Structures are given as structure tokens and as C-alpha cells.
N, C-alpha and C positions, 0 to 999 in steps of 0.2 A: 741579356742579348738584345740588340737594337731591333725594334719592331719596324715593319715596312707596310706601307699602304700604296696600292696602285689606284689611280683614278683614270677612267676611260672617258675622254671628252674634255676639251679645253675651252668649252663655252663658258658662259658666266656662272653656271652651276658648278662645273668642275673646278674652275679657277678659285671661286670663292670657297669651295670645300677645302682646297689646299690651304687657303688663308686661315680658315678656322682650325684646321689640324695643327698648323704651325703655331697659332696663337696659344692653343691649349697644351700641345705636346711638341715642343721644338726638337725633341730627341728622336722623333719618328722620321724614318726615311720615306719621302713621298715622291712618286714618279707619276707623271701625267702622260698618257698616250693620246695623241691627236692624229687622226687620219689625214687631215689637210695640212697645208703649210702655214697656217695662221691660227691665232687664238681668237676667241670672241663669238664663234658660231654665227648666229643671225645678225649680231651687231657688226656693222661695217660702216665706217665714216669715210666719205670722199672729201679730201681736202686739197684744193688747188685754186690758185689765182684769186684768193680772198673768199672762196666759198667753203663752207663747212656743211656738208650734206649727208644726212643719214639715209643709208640705203636699206636698212632694216628697221628695228624699233626706233622711234623718234625721240623718246624721252622716258621718264619714269615718274610714277605717282609719289609725290614728295611726302605725303603723310605716312607712307610705309618707310619708316625711318632707317631700316637696316642698311640700305644702300648708301644713304648719306653718311651714316656712321663709319662705314668702311672707307668712303671717299675721304673723309676728314683724317682718318687714321693713316692713310697712305699718301697724304700730302696734297690733296686736291681741294681742300676747303675753299681756297680763294678762287678756284675755277668754277665753283658751283653757280649756276644761273637759274633763276625761277622765271617761268614764262610770262610774257606780257599778257595781262588779262584783257579780255575784250569779248565782244559779242560772238557767239557761235550760232550757226544756222542749221536748219533742216530743210532739205529740198524735197518737197511733196507737192502734189497737185500742179506740177510744172512751174514751181515758184520757190524762192528761198524765203523761209519764215524764221524770224529770230526765235531761238529757244527761250521759252518764258523764264523770266528771272526767278530765282529762288528755287528752281526745280533741282532735284538730285537724280541724275540719270533719267530725266523725264518725269519723275514723280513730283507733282506739285506740292510745295510747302507754303507758298504765299498765294493767297486767294486772288488778289487783284491782278497780278500779271497773267495768271492762268485764265481769268475771265476775259481779259483783254485780247488774248492771242486769237488770231484768225486761222490758226492752224487746225483748231478743233471747233466743230460746230457747236451751237448751243445745246443740242441734244447730247452730243458727246461729253460736254462739260457736266451736264446734269447727271449723266450715267456715271462719270468718274466720282461725282460727289456722293453717290450712294455708298462708296467705301466707308464713309464716316459713320454709317448706320448698320453696316454688316458686322457679323461676328467673325472671329478668326476662322480660317479654313482648316478643316481636318484632313491631313494627308498621312499616308502610311509611312513611306520612306522618302520618296522623291516625287517631283512633278516638273513639267517643263516650265521654263520661264514664261513662255507664251500663255499656257493655261493659267498660271498663277495670276499674271497681270490682267488677262482678259476677265477673270473672275472678280478681281478687285476693282479695276478701273474701266473695263469695257474695251471693245474691239478698236474703237477709233483712237483712243489714247495709246493703246498698244501699237497699232500699225504706224501712226504718224509721229509718235514721240519716243516711246520706249524701245521699239525694235531697231530703229536706226542707230540709237545710242549704245545699245547693249549687244545686238546681234553681231556687229562687225568686230567687236573685241575678240570674240572666240571663233569667228569664221564658221558658225553653225546656224542652221535654221532655228529661229527662236522657238518654234513649236516642237523642236527636238532637244533643245538645249537644257541641260540639267540645272535646276534652280539650286539644289543643295551642293553642287560642285562649283558653282560660279558666284551666286549672290545669296548665300544662306542668311546673311544679315537682314535681308528684307523680310524673310519669313520670321526671323527672330523678333524684329520690331513689330510686325503685324500681330504676332501672338502676345507680345508684351502690352500692346495698347489696344488691341481689338480692331485696329484700323491701320492700313499702310500709310495713309497721309499723316495721321497723328504720329505714327512712329518716325516718319521722316522729318516732321517738324521738330521732334525731340532730337533726332540725329543732327539736324542743322544747328540747333541751339548748342549742342555739345561741341561741334566743330568751331562755332563762334567763340565759345568760352576758351577753347584751346588757343585760338588765334590771339585772344586778348592777353594771354600769358606772354606773347611775343609781339608787342605793339608795333615794332619797327619792321617786322618780317614782311616780305613781299606777299601779295594776295593770290598769286597764281598757284594752281594745283600741281603743276608739273615741273620737274627739274631736269637740267641738262648741264653740260660742261663746256667751258669756253672753247675747247678744242674738240668737242664732239664726244659721243659715247665711247668711241674707240680709245680715247685718251684714258678713260677709266680702265678699260681692259689692259692697255699698255702699262699703266702704273701698277695695276694689280699683278700683272705678270712679272714686272720688275721686282715687286715686293716679294713674291713667293720664290723667285729665283735667288734673291739675296738671302732668303731663309734656307736655302739649300735644296729647294724642290727641283727635280729634273723634269724637263718637258721634252718629250720625244715627238717632234713634228714629222709629218709624212710617214707615220708608222701605224697603218691600220692594224687592228687586232683581228686575227683570223679565227681565233678560238679561245675558249677559257676551259682549262682542265681543272676539275674540282677534286682535290684530295681531302683527306680527313682534317688536316689543320692548315692547308695552304691552298691558294688559288694561283694557278700557273697561267700567265699571259703568253699566248702564242702569237708571234708575228712572223713575217717572212724570214727574218734573219736570226731570231733567238726565241728561246722559251725561258721565262724568268718567273720564279715562284715568290708570292707575297703572303704576308700574314693576314691581310685584309684587302677588300676590294670595294670600290665605290664606282658604280656605273652611272654616267651622266650624259647619255646620248639619247637621241630620239628613239621611240619604240621600234621604228622600222629597222634600226641598226641593232639594238640589243636583242631583238627576237631571233637574230641569226645564231646567237649563242645559247638561247634558252628555248629553242623551238621544240625540244623533246619533253619539256615540262608542261603537262596539260593544264596546270594551275594558272599559267600565263596565257592561255588560249584567247582570252578576251582581246588581247592586243592584235591577234590575227584578223579580227573582224572590226577593229576600230577604224573609223573613217578619218580622213584628214583633208583639209582644203588647200589647194594650190593658189597662191596669191602673187601679185607683183606690185612693187613700189615703182611709180613712174615719176621722175623728176623733170620738170621743165624750167629752164632759166631764160628769162626775157630781159631785154632792155626795157626800162619802164615806159619808153615811148611806144613800144609795140604791144602794149596790153592795157586794157581799160577795165578796172575793177572798182566799181563805185561803192562796194560794200565795205564798211568799216568793221573788221572783225578778224578772227583767227582761222576761220574755215567752216566747213559744213559736212554733215553726214546726209545720207540719202535714204529715203523711205523705200522699202523693197517694192512698193506699188509703182515706183517711177520706172520709166523706160530708159535706163542707163546701164552701161557695163561697169562704170566706176561705182564704188561704194562710199567713198568719202574723199575729201580734199582738204589739205592744210595750206593756208596762205602763209608759207613758212617765213617769208621775209617780214611779215607783220607780227607773227607769233614769236619768232626768234630773230630779231633784227641783226644779231651778231653773225648770223650764218651767211649774209649776203652783202656783196660790195655795194657801195653807194651808187645809186642810179640803176640798180638791177632789181628784178623781181623773181622770187623763187617760189615755185608751187610744187607740192607733192600730192599726187593722186594715188588711189588704191584701187586695184582691179582684182577680181576673183571672188566668186560667191560659192556657197556649198552646191555641189552638183553641176556647176557650169564648167566649160572647158575653154573659155575664152583665152586664158593665158597659154594653154598648150597648143591652141589651134592657130596662133598668129605669130608672125615675126615681130621683132622689137619695133620696126618701123610701122607695122600695122597697128600695134598696140598704142604707139604714140598718136597715130591718126585717130584711133577710137577715143582716146582720152581727150584730145583736142575737140573732137566732135561733141562729146558729152559736156565738156566745160564751156563750150560756146553757148550753151543754154543759160549760163550764169554770168558770163563775162565776155568781153569782146577782144579778139586777137587782131591786131593790125599788121602783124608781121610774124615771121617764123621765130621759134626759140633760138637763142644763141647756141644752146646745146640741150640734149635730153639724155636721160639715163633710165634704162629699164632694168630693174633688179628682180629676177624671178626667184621665188621661194617655193619650190615644188613640195607639195604635201607637208607644209610647214606648220599648219594650224590643226592640231589634234582636236577632234570634235568630241566634246563632253556631252554625250547624250544622256537622256533620263536613265538613272540607275548607275551612272559612271562612278560616283563616289563609293557606292556599296561594293562595286567590283574592285576598285582600287584598295579599299580597306581590307578586303579578303586577300588580294594579291600581296599587299605589304605584310600582312600577318603571316602568310605562307612563306614569304622570303625570310622573315625573321626566324621562323621556326625551322626552316629547311636548309638555309644557307647561313650558318654562323659567320659573323664578321663580314657580311656582304650586304650592301644596300644598292638599290636601283632608285634613282630619283630624277627630277627634272620636269619639264613642261608636259610630258606625256601623262603625268600623274595628277597634278593639281594646277593651280592658277598659273597663267602664262606670263604675267608681268615680270619684269626684271627683278624687283625686290622679292617677289614670291619665289622665284627660282633660287635666289640667294638664301631665303629662309628655309626652303626645302633642303638645300645643301647643308646648312647649319644643323638642322634636325638630324639628318643622316649621319653627319660627323659626330654629333653628341652621342648617338646610339652606338656607333662603331667604337668610339674610344672607351665607352663603358665596357663593351665586350672584350676589348683588347687588354684591359687591366688584369 
């Protein structure tokens, strides 16, 4: 008898899960339930009048190969674009400073650029250098990213270099952010070499060796598509539909009934039972169906950050930006509401018509309510006020877009990975042929979400046999 799997959520995790099911078991019936009228979740590309603008995630990390592999398989190989390399900056002490060359997420690997930077004082540089003489830290299970890097490199390097680069990725205060949930490789290298700097020098050498295997490859770290990230979602959706997957849009799941060998999906219009179930929604959604299970109570106390992406499009005559680079991040000691800015038309020239300038700014920090408290027009004014510290506006933007992402950044606080491991173990033992996965559990990057979907599918298919 033909087996059936339901997937709840048509974001990148849900769609890629359907892809992996059909790759391995084309005989299985797959149905995706999506509450909204579109696929892609946070991924949303605005395409009009020659602009290709990302309103959610901007790109993905190219060295995490799984997304590129799928893109090639579904016919997008010729649409892949690697970002323009260029100088990135950090805004601190009311000024833009170039990120020192050779650093990996702010950790120095080349001594000369680090000694030359004016972002760190001589005393701060000396303190960071002590890392070379310290032994590896002993920790029980987890530690905050802030505590780890303060101990290894000192407060100044943490505040002015590492925090701006790492804190914004997860929308969590760096002194609360779990190291083992986010950057466990740093601890691994520190233990391997007895020094974080030595470990990162080794990591850099490994990456350079990898690049030498592909001498003609572009040098940028990030990848995009000629028609934006939504084109990946559209092609992936078309692929799974052609494989017989059914997608039910505008169909919120109101409940899940659990029987001995079936999972019944309850919607407004029907109840349908499936042999297996994969849930790929944010935790705020899936906890509606699992609220009676105390083993998942951790998600009831898990915080999340509300952010907004703010896009400004200018005629190049109406903006003056003398910096040659791809954008900047902002130290939390700075007096701004924005947390980062991408000079999109410099980083991704294909996104912007000739003679125009495109800027993306990011608003929203852990604990603040600036996005909730202001209208779109007020947020644009705030962004322009902050950006005027780094560049000159001679006129108004041709247009602006504010895309709010409420409670979209789950905060991985210290101890998160231990909680997640316990929850996933409980799900495996208590709910046969069911998995819950996605950004609420582990890394939030697009390839990471795909990888989590693949792992969940591999486990479900083994149980279904």
C-alpha cells in the first residue's frame, strides 16, 4: 500500500524536505500544507522595473554546498551568482572602519592588518595577542559567545569587531547567545590548537586550499540567483509539483490528531490521515499543536527578535557614498537603531538598473520595540537619519520598502542545544514517524534549514520502511 507523508509549512525547509522525499522515494504521496497563499516563508523577492530586491534573506553562504547542489539539480546552475568581493566596514566610535583583512568573523589571522587597524587600541591588540599564550578554556556544556571571546581576545575586540559581525546573524545579545548552538567550530579549533587565533589561521589555510582546487571560481563567500532567491523557491516548487507533490495553500492546520499508526491533519474543511508527518513551521505555530506536551515547554519561554528590512532606492545623483565596499555592521555601543547596512548595488550589481543606487538597512535588536512602535514612514525616517552619519543624501529616495518580520529571529540562548537535543530525542521516542525541524531548532541560514530538512527526511524514511 502506498505510504503518505504530510509536511506542514512551505518555507525552504518544507519544500526541500519534499524534494528529498521524492528523490529517495518517488512512490510516497506527499502533501504540503501552507497557511499563507505563497511558498518561501521569509524568502521574498521584489522584482519590478529592473530591480531585484530581497525583502527577507539576502543570499546564502556558498561553502555550505547543499543549496547549490539542489539549485543545479533543478536547472538553476546558470543563474547562480557569487557576490562582488570588496571591503566591509564596522561603524564604531562614530566612524566607519574597514574590517581588518584576513579576519574570520572578526578573529585576526593575519597580524599585519590587525596591528594596522585603528578600530582597536594598542592595549586592545596586546590583550587579544594573549590568546596565543593561553590554554584552552574548560567549559561544562555551553557558554555564551560573549564570555568565550572576552576570555580569549578581550572586551575591546569583542565589542568592536566580533559582536557586530556575529550578534546580528542571530538577533540575540552576544552575552546570551549560545556558543555551542551557533559557532561550535570556534571552540573546536581553540581546543585543537590551544589558541583561537592559531585555530583560525589553520581554518583560513584550509579554505585557501579548497579554493585552489577551483582556481577559476569567484572569490566571494555568498551566492544569489539572477532572478533573486524567490526564483529558487519557484523552481523548487515547480520541481516537487512535477514529482506529484500536492501543495495546499491558504490551508492553516488547526490541529493534529495522533493515532497509533496515523497522524490526522485537521483543517477548516477536512481531516486527512497520513502515515508520517514532518512539521517545518516556526515554534510559535507548532506549539499550538503540542502545547499539552510538557517536554516541549522550552519553546513556551524561548524569546525571538522582531526585525525589519528597509530598502531605499535612489537616483545616483541624489546620494553620495564615498566608501568603496559592500556595506557595514554596527557596534552595539553606537547610538543607532539600524544594526547593519548593505550597499546592495555595489555588492550585487545585477539587482539595480543603471544610474540607480540600492541600499538595504536592518532594524531591530533584542529587547527593543522600534519596529513595533513606528509606522513604515517613521522607520524610513529613522533609517535615513542613521545612515546620514555615514553618507550624504541630496534628495529623497525614488521609493522605499519596509518589510517587517515579527518575532522571526529565534534566540539561541546559553543551553539551547542541550534543550534541543532533549526535545528531538523525546520526539523520536514519543512520536514515531514524526519530526519537527527548521530554524527554531538549529542554525538559521538557508543551507542549514535545508540540511535539517534532509536529516529529518532521512530519519522518517528509515522509520517508514
